[in-house]
C-alpha positions as CSV (number, residue, x, y, z in Angstrom):
1,M,0.9,-8.0,-8.8
2,F,4.4,-8.0,-7.2
3,L,6.8,-5.2,-6.9
4,N,10.5,-6.5,-6.6
5,A,11.5,-3.3,-4.6
6,A,10.2,-0.2,-3.6
7,C,13.0,1.5,-2.5
8,G,16.2,2.5,-4.5
9,G,17.7,1.0,-11.3
10,G,16.2,-2.1,-12.3
11,N,16.6,-4.0,-15.9
12,K,14.1,-5.7,-17.8
13,S,10.4,-6.1,-17.2
14,E,7.5,-7.0,-18.6
15,V,3.6,-6.8,-17.6
16,V,1.5,-10.3,-18.3
17,T,-1.8,-10.6,-18.4
18,E,-3.6,-13.5,-17.3
19,E,-6.9,-15.3,-15.9
20,V,-7.3,-16.1,-12.6
21,E,-10.6,-17.1,-10.9
22,S,-12.6,-15.8,-14.2
23,T,-10.8,-12.1,-13.5
24,K,-7.9,-10.6,-15.9
25,V,-5.3,-9.7,-13.3
26,A,-2.4,-8.0,-14.9
27,T,1.2,-8.8,-13.1
28,L,4.4,-6.9,-13.0
29,V,6.9,-9.4,-14.0
30,T,10.7,-8.3,-13.6
31,E,13.7,-10.3,-14.3
32,D,15.7,-7.6,-11.8
33,Y,14.8,-5.4,-9.5
34,E,13.0,-2.7,-10.4
35,H,13.1,0.4,-8.2
36,I,11.3,3.6,-8.1
37,F,14.0,6.2,-7.0
38,G,17.4,5.9,-6.4
39,E,19.6,7.5,-3.6
40,D,18.6,10.7,-3.9
41,R,15.1,10.0,-2.2
42,P,13.7,12.2,0.0
43,F,14.1,10.1,3.4
44,A,16.1,7.9,4.4
45,Q,14.4,4.7,4.8
46,C,11.2,2.8,3.9
47,H,9.4,-0.4,4.2
48,A,6.1,-2.2,3.4
49,S,5.4,-1.6,-0.6
50,T,1.8,-2.0,-1.7
51,I,0.8,-1.9,-5.3
52,T,-2.5,-2.6,-7.9
53,G,-2.2,-2.3,-11.4
54,L,-5.0,1.2,-12.3
55,G,-6.5,-0.8,-15.3
56,D,-4.6,1.7,-18.1
57,G,-1.0,-0.1,-18.3
58,N,0.1,2.0,-14.8
59,Y,0.2,0.8,-11.5
60,L,0.0,3.1,-8.1
61,T,2.5,2.2,-5.1
62,A,2.7,3.2,-1.5
63,W,5.2,2.2,1.2
64,F,5.9,4.3,4.6
65,A,9.5,6.1,4.6
66,G,10.9,8.6,7.4
67,S,13.9,9.4,9.0
68,Y,13.6,5.4,10.0
69,E,10.5,3.0,11.3
70,K,8.8,4.0,14.2
71,H,10.0,8.2,14.1
72,N,7.6,10.5,14.3
73,D,8.4,11.7,10.7
74,V,7.3,8.4,9.1
75,G,4.5,9.1,6.9
76,I,3.2,7.2,3.5
77,W,4.4,7.5,0.2
78,I,3.2,7.1,-3.4
79,S,4.8,7.0,-6.8
80,K,2.3,6.2,-10.0
81,G,3.9,5.1,-13.4
82,N,5.1,1.8,-15.1
83,P,7.8,-0.6,-15.4
84,G,11.5,2.1,-15.9
85,N,8.7,5.4,-15.6
86,W,7.7,6.1,-12.0
87,S,6.6,9.3,-11.1
88,E,8.9,11.3,-7.9
89,P,8.0,9.8,-5.2
90,E,5.4,11.7,-3.2
91,L,3.9,11.9,0.6
92,L,0.3,11.4,0.4
93,V,-0.6,11.3,3.9
94,K,0.6,12.1,7.2
95,V,-2.7,12.9,9.8
96,R,-0.6,13.5,13.0
97,N,3.0,13.7,14.5
98,E,3.1,9.8,15.1
99,P,4.7,7.3,12.4
100,H,2.7,5.4,10.2
101,W,2.9,2.2,8.5
102,N,2.2,-0.9,6.4
103,P,-0.1,0.6,3.4
104,V,-2.7,-1.8,1.5
105,L,-3.6,-0.3,-1.8
106,F,-7.1,-2.3,-2.9
107,N,-8.9,-1.7,-5.6
108,A,-12.4,-2.3,-4.9
109,P,-15.6,-3.3,-7.2
110,D,-16.9,0.0,-6.6
111,G,-14.1,1.5,-9.1
112,K,-12.5,2.7,-5.9
113,V,-8.2,2.8,-4.9
114,Y,-8.5,2.2,-0.9
115,L,-5.7,2.8,0.9
116,Y,-5.6,1.6,4.6
117,F,-2.6,2.6,6.9
118,K,-1.8,2.4,10.5
119,V,-1.2,4.8,12.8
120,G,0.5,5.1,16.0
121,K,3.7,4.9,18.1
122,E,2.6,0.7,19.8
123,I,1.1,-1.7,17.6
124,D,-0.7,-2.6,20.7
125,Y,-2.6,1.6,20.2
126,W,-2.5,1.3,16.1
127,E,-5.7,2.5,14.5
128,T,-6.3,1.6,10.8
129,W,-7.2,4.8,8.8
130,V,-8.2,4.5,5.1
131,Q,-8.4,6.6,2.5
132,Y,-9.4,6.5,-1.4
133,T,-8.9,8.0,-4.8
134,E,-11.3,7.6,-7.9
135,D,-8.9,9.1,-10.1
136,G,-6.0,7.1,-10.4
137,G,-4.0,8.9,-7.5
138,V,-4.7,12.4,-8.9
139,T,-7.1,13.4,-6.1
140,W,-7.5,11.8,-2.5
141,S,-10.6,11.7,-0.3
142,E,-9.5,12.9,3.0
143,A,-7.6,10.4,5.1
144,K,-10.3,9.2,8.1
145,E,-10.3,6.2,10.4
146,L,-11.7,3.4,10.0
147,V,-13.2,2.7,12.8
148,P,-13.2,5.8,15.2
149,G,-11.8,5.1,18.4
150,D,-10.9,1.4,18.0
151,K,-7.1,0.4,19.1
152,G,-5.4,-2.2,17.8
153,G,-5.4,-2.0,14.1
154,R,-8.6,-3.4,12.9
155,G,-8.4,-3.3,9.0
156,P,-6.2,-4.6,6.7
157,V,-1.9,-5.0,7.3
158,R,0.5,-5.6,4.6
159,N,-1.3,-7.6,2.2
160,H,-3.8,-7.6,-0.3
161,M,-7.6,-8.0,0.2
162,L,-9.8,-10.4,-2.0
163,V,-13.2,-9.8,-2.9
164,L,-15.5,-13.3,-2.3
165,S,-18.3,-14.9,-4.5
166,D,-20.6,-12.8,-2.6
167,G,-18.8,-9.6,-2.6
168,T,-17.8,-9.5,0.9
169,W,-14.2,-7.6,1.3
170,L,-11.5,-10.0,3.1
171,A,-8.7,-8.8,4.9
172,P,-5.2,-10.1,6.3
173,A,-5.1,-9.0,9.6
174,S,-3.0,-9.6,12.8
175,D,-3.1,-9.2,16.7
176,E,-0.4,-8.9,18.3
177,K,-1.2,-10.0,21.1
178,I,-2.4,-13.5,20.3
179,K,1.1,-15.6,19.9
180,S,-0.1,-18.1,17.1
181,G,-3.5,-18.2,14.9
182,L,-4.2,-16.1,11.9
183,C,-6.7,-13.3,12.1
184,L,-9.0,-12.5,9.1
């Protein structure tokens, strides 16, 4: 699923459903950028949008936003809707007074939509946090650290997770200390 821009009006949009590896996937297709909000947004900057379909024609999107990237006021924001009809941006989570980063929404086989995100000043010390919704983003569980005490950001970073044929969840990750390679 693609969202051309979470930060910042758009024109023609359509939703296309296609068969991908025997799973129906709804894809948001836009000819121009689809902005969820305009210049009157409640934050100065935003970055790293993620989007997932909810199965009812609506989408849930999240991003990090605040005064500027790496500022202590940066939190994870969400909006729900469909092309041309998005809810007002809402600050979903701010677990403490440190920057929050790189949200990832994941439609899991258990019916929950999980939100993974990073918290911390420096990448090497990021913690991965997770929370979920069972009602399409109306209510959310309390955010908790994915692996308590784990520094360095284990867990998904920036891109969608996949479910393998054996049910294993595969998440892209990064290790900023390694200068080459790909972490999964």
